[in-house]
C-alpha positions in Angstrom: 59.6 -24.1 24.7 62.6 -24.4 27.0 65.9 -25.6 25.5 65.9 -28.5 27.9 62.6 -29.6 26.5 63.6 -29.7 22.9 62.6 -33.0 21.1 65.5 -35.4 20.2 67.5 -35.3 17.1 65.6 -36.7 14.1 67.1 -39.9 12.8 66.2 -42.0 9.8 65.6 -41.4 6.1 63.6 -38.1 6.5 66.7 -36.3 7.7 69.0 -36.1 4.6 71.6 -33.9 3.0 70.9 -32.6 -0.5 74.3 -33.4 -2.1 74.1 -37.0 -0.8 70.6 -37.7 -2.1 71.3 -35.8 -5.3 74.2 -38.2 -6.0 71.7 -41.1 -6.0 68.9 -41.8 -8.6 66.8 -44.0 -6.3 64.2 -41.2 -6.1 63.8 -41.0 -10.0 61.1 -43.3 -11.4 60.7 -43.8 -15.1 57.4 -44.9 -16.5 57.4 -47.8 -18.9 55.6 -47.9 -22.2 53.1 -50.3 -20.7 52.5 -48.1 -17.7 52.0 -45.0 -19.9 49.6 -46.9 -22.1 47.7 -48.0 -19.1 47.6 -44.5 -17.7 46.3 -43.0 -21.0 43.6 -45.7 -21.3 42.5 -45.0 -17.7 42.4 -41.3 -18.4 40.3 -41.7 -21.6 37.9 -44.1 -19.9 37.5 -41.7 -17.0 36.7 -38.8 -19.2 34.3 -40.9 -21.2 32.3 -41.7 -18.1 32.7 -38.3 -16.4 33.9 -35.3 -18.4 34.5 -33.4 -15.1 38.1 -34.3 -14.0 37.3 -33.4 -10.4 34.9 -36.4 -10.2 37.8 -38.9 -10.8 38.3 -41.3 -7.9 41.0 -44.0 -7.3 38.4 -46.8 -7.3 37.4 -46.1 -10.8 40.8 -45.1 -12.1 42.2 -48.7 -12.4 45.9 -49.1 -12.9 46.7 -52.9 -12.7 50.4 -52.5 -13.5 51.2 -49.0 -12.3 49.0 -49.1 -9.2 51.2 -51.4 -7.0 54.2 -49.3 -8.0 52.4 -46.1 -6.9 51.7 -47.8 -3.6 55.4 -48.3 -3.0 56.1 -44.7 -4.1 53.5 -43.5 -1.6 55.2 -45.3 1.2 58.5 -43.7 0.2 56.9 -40.3 0.3 55.3 -40.8 3.7 57.9 -42.8 5.5 61.1 -42.4 3.5 63.0 -39.4 2.0 59.7 -37.8 1.2 60.1 -36.9 -2.5 60.0 -38.5 -5.9 60.5 -37.5 -9.5 58.5 -39.5 -12.1 59.4 -39.4 -15.7 57.6 -38.7 -17.9 54.2 -38.1 -19.4 54.1 -37.4 -23.2 52.5 -33.9 -22.6 53.4 -32.8 -26.2 51.6 -35.8 -27.7 48.5 -36.1 -25.4 45.7 -33.6 -25.5 45.6 -31.3 -22.4 42.5 -33.0 -21.0 44.2 -36.4 -21.2 47.3 -35.1 -19.4 45.2 -33.5 -16.7 43.1 -36.6 -16.2 46.1 -38.9 -16.1 47.8 -36.6 -13.6 44.7 -36.3 -11.5 44.0 -40.0 -11.6 47.6 -41.0 -10.8 47.5 -38.5 -7.9 44.3 -40.2 -6.5 46.4 -43.3 -6.0 48.6 -41.3 -3.6 45.8 -39.4 -1.7 42.5 -37.5 -2.0 42.7 -34.2 -3.9 42.0 -31.0 -1.9 41.0 -27.5 -3.0 43.9 -25.1 -3.5 42.2 -21.8 -3.3 38.9 -20.1 -2.5 37.6 -20.9 -5.9 37.6 -24.6 -5.1 40.3 -25.6 -7.7 41.4 -29.2 -7.0 43.6 -29.0 -10.1 45.9 -25.9 -9.8 47.8 -24.0 -12.4 51.3 -22.7 -11.5 51.9 -20.0 -14.0 52.9 -16.3 -14.0 49.7 -14.3 -14.1 51.5 -11.0 -14.3 50.7 -10.2 -10.7 52.7 -8.2 -8.2 54.5 -10.4 -5.7 54.6 -7.5 -3.2 50.8 -7.5 -3.0 49.8 -9.3 0.2 46.7 -10.7 -1.5 48.8 -12.4 -4.2 50.2 -15.9 -3.9 53.8 -16.2 -5.0 53.2 -19.1 -7.5 51.1 -16.7 -9.6 54.3 -14.6 -10.3 57.7 -15.2 -11.9 59.5 -14.3 -8.6 61.4 -16.8 -6.5 59.0 -18.6 -4.1 61.5 -19.3 -1.4 61.4 -22.5 0.7 57.9 -23.3 2.0 55.3 -26.0 2.6 51.9 -26.3 1.0 48.6 -27.0 2.8 48.4 -30.8 2.2 50.2 -34.0 3.1 51.6 -34.4 -0.4 52.0 -31.8 -3.2 52.3 -33.0 -6.8 53.4 -31.2 -9.9 53.5 -32.0 -13.6 55.5 -29.8 -15.9 53.7 -28.8 -19.1 56.1 -26.1 -20.3 59.5 -24.9 -19.1 60.5 -21.2 -18.7 62.9 -19.6 -21.1 65.4 -19.7 -18.2 65.3 -20.4 -14.5 62.3 -21.9 -12.6 64.3 -24.7 -11.1 62.8 -26.7 -8.2 64.7 -27.0 -4.9 64.1 -29.3 -2.0 65.5 -29.4 1.6 64.7 -31.7 4.6 63.0 -29.7 7.3 64.0 -32.4 9.7 67.7 -31.7 8.8 67.1 -28.0 9.4 65.7 -28.8 12.9 68.7 -31.1 13.7 71.2 -28.3 12.8 69.3 -25.7 14.8 68.9 -28.0 17.7 72.7 -28.7 17.7 74.1 -25.3 16.9 71.3 -22.8 17.8 69.1 -24.4 20.5 67.6 -21.1 21.7 66.5 -20.3 18.1 65.1 -23.8 17.6 63.0 -23.5 20.8 61.5 -20.1 19.6 60.0 -21.8 16.5 57.8 -24.0 18.7 55.8 -20.9 19.5 52.6 -20.2 17.5 53.6 -18.2 14.5 51.0 -16.1 12.6 50.9 -16.9 8.8 48.8 -14.9 6.3 46.2 -16.8 4.4 46.6 -14.4 1.5 42.9 -14.0 0.9 41.9 -17.7 0.9 39.7 -17.3 4.0 36.7 -19.5 4.6 33.7 -18.4 6.5 34.4 -18.1 10.2 38.2 -18.1 9.8 40.7 -15.4 10.7 42.7 -14.0 7.8 45.7 -15.8 9.3 46.5 -18.9 11.3 48.9 -19.4 14.2 50.8 -22.7 14.1 54.4 -23.3 15.3 57.0 -23.8 12.5 58.1 -27.0 14.4 55.6 -29.3 15.9 56.6 -32.5 17.8 53.6 -34.8 17.9 53.3 -38.6 18.1 57.1 -38.8 18.2 57.4 -37.1 14.8 58.5 -33.6 13.8 56.2 -31.8 11.3 57.0 -28.4 9.9 54.8 -25.7 8.3 56.5 -22.7 6.8 56.1 -19.8 4.4 58.3 -16.8 5.3 56.7 -14.2 3.1 53.3 -15.1 4.5 54.6 -15.0 8.1 56.0 -11.5 7.5 52.8 -10.2 5.8 50.7 -11.6 8.6 52.1 -8.8 10.8 49.7 -6.4 9.0 46.8 -7.9 11.1 46.3 -6.3 14.5 45.3 -9.5 16.2 48.2 -11.6 14.9 50.9 -12.8 17.3 53.8 -10.3 17.2 57.2 -11.5 16.2 59.9 -10.7 18.7 63.5 -10.1 17.8 64.2 -13.7 18.9 61.5 -15.0 16.5 62.9 -12.9 13.7 66.5 -14.2 14.4 65.1 -17.8 14.5 63.3 -17.3 11.2 66.4 -15.8 9.6 68.4 -18.8 10.8 65.9 -21.2 9.4 66.0 -19.4 6.0 69.8 -19.4 6.0 69.9 -23.2 6.6 67.2 -23.9 4.0 69.3 -22.0 1.5 72.6 -23.7 2.5 73.8 -25.8 -0.5 75.2 -28.4 2.0 71.6 -29.1 2.9 69.4 -28.6 -0.2 69.6 -29.5 -3.9 68.1 -28.4 -7.2 66.4 -30.3 -9.9 65.0 -29.2 -13.3 61.5 -30.4 -14.2 61.3 -31.1 -17.9 58.0 -31.3 -19.8 56.1 -34.4 -18.7 58.0 -34.8 -15.4 56.0 -35.3 -12.2 57.3 -34.3 -8.8 55.7 -35.4 -5.5 56.8 -34.0 -2.1 55.8 -34.8 1.5 55.0 -31.4 3.0 55.5 -32.4 6.7 59.2 -33.3 6.4 60.3 -31.3 3.3 60.3 -27.7 2.1 60.2 -26.9 -1.6 61.2 -23.8 -3.6 61.2 -22.5 -7.1 63.9 -20.2 -8.4 62.9 -17.0 -10.2 62.5 -17.3 -14.0 62.4 -15.5 -17.2 59.4 -16.5 -19.3 58.7 -16.6 -23.0 56.8 -13.8 -24.6 54.4 -16.0 -26.5 51.4 -17.0 -24.3 51.5 -20.6 -25.5 55.1 -21.1 -24.5 54.9 -19.7 -20.9 56.1 -21.8 -18.0 53.2 -23.9 -16.9 52.7 -26.6 -14.3 49.6 -28.4 -13.0 49.4 -29.0 -9.2 47.7 -31.3 -6.8 47.3 -31.1 -3.1 46.7 -34.6 -1.7 45.5 -35.9 1.6 46.7 -39.4 2.3 44.4 -41.7 4.4 47.7 -43.3 5.7 49.3 -40.0 6.6 50.9 -39.2 10.0 48.8 -37.9 12.9 48.9 -34.1 13.3 48.2 -32.1 16.4 44.8 -30.3 16.9 46.4 -26.8 16.3 47.0 -27.8 12.7 43.2 -27.8 12.1 43.5 -24.0 11.9 45.1 -24.5 8.5 44.0 -28.0 7.5 40.3 -27.6 8.5 40.5 -31.1 10.0 43.4 -33.3 11.2 41.7 -36.5 10.0 44.0 -38.2 7.4 42.4 -38.4 4.0 40.1 -35.4 4.4 42.4 -32.7 5.7 44.3 -29.8 4.1 43.5 -27.3 1.4 41.2 -24.3 1.5 37.9 -24.9 3.2 35.5 -24.9 0.3 32.3 -27.0 0.1 32.9 -30.2 -2.0 30.0 -29.3 -4.2 32.1 -26.3 -5.4 35.3 -28.2 -6.3 36.3 -27.9 -9.9 39.4 -28.9 -12.0 39.8 -26.2 -14.6 41.9 -27.1 -17.7 43.0 -23.5 -18.1 44.3 -20.9 -15.5 41.5 -18.9 -13.9 
């Protein structure tokens, strides 16, 4: 893209500065006793009808009190700042299957769950599996290493914390629209370079007929909105494929600039997820990160989160090139790893 053709500065609630939003608590939502009771009852009823959590649907997971509140939260995710922290499920009191069903059912009020890996897991487990982060077939969330700022393959990503690490493992957020605004203002040539198709490694989650990488620009301007897709480690590891688009020195400089801004404390902020906390993030306007952590030695105390990838029927339009990653660009049925729906499962333990 030519510098003169760069899209305009992004204005509105999606372009924010971390210290400013951190000073406010408007993005923190506390569940009432009535809402928790309603959520537990809905989870127990759902499991009574269908023991398979993956079969839970919004229509059958009725939340008369909490549902309207979740609709407002959804609008804030899609059209507002793009993130929310919901406190807190009693994860130490509820059985694991109740927590998982409650999280899954609540998530269904924000979007349709999508598979997160080639195994068809619609309920993911974020836990250190003892794997080597340098292995290009390993996804970083399966290790204790820092993830670095990135987006996931869905409109919305949701997490619920079951167990904290011994130390570290904080969650960080930054507005990708703010990063674009700074690059457009101060480094326009570098901003323009990130509108080129950039090869990103699929890290082994390859559906039939797909290349082991996709090529989508970091910045995409479509329908008068900026959408961002990014995972630097996977961009770097995609260079191992002969057919992947080669990174030029200008691309590398632009990616380094993007990383530096994402890590700038004037732009981002940290939060600590405590047991029972739920975090929801809009992937198209935010990047999220997790700091490195030291875990407990006892298996039952290890840092453990459940994750959802959600496709919202009311989500923004995406350009056709995103179908390389999302399979479809149709709201409500896009995102995730392309696995037949008949193979989708929601395991209660890491697999």
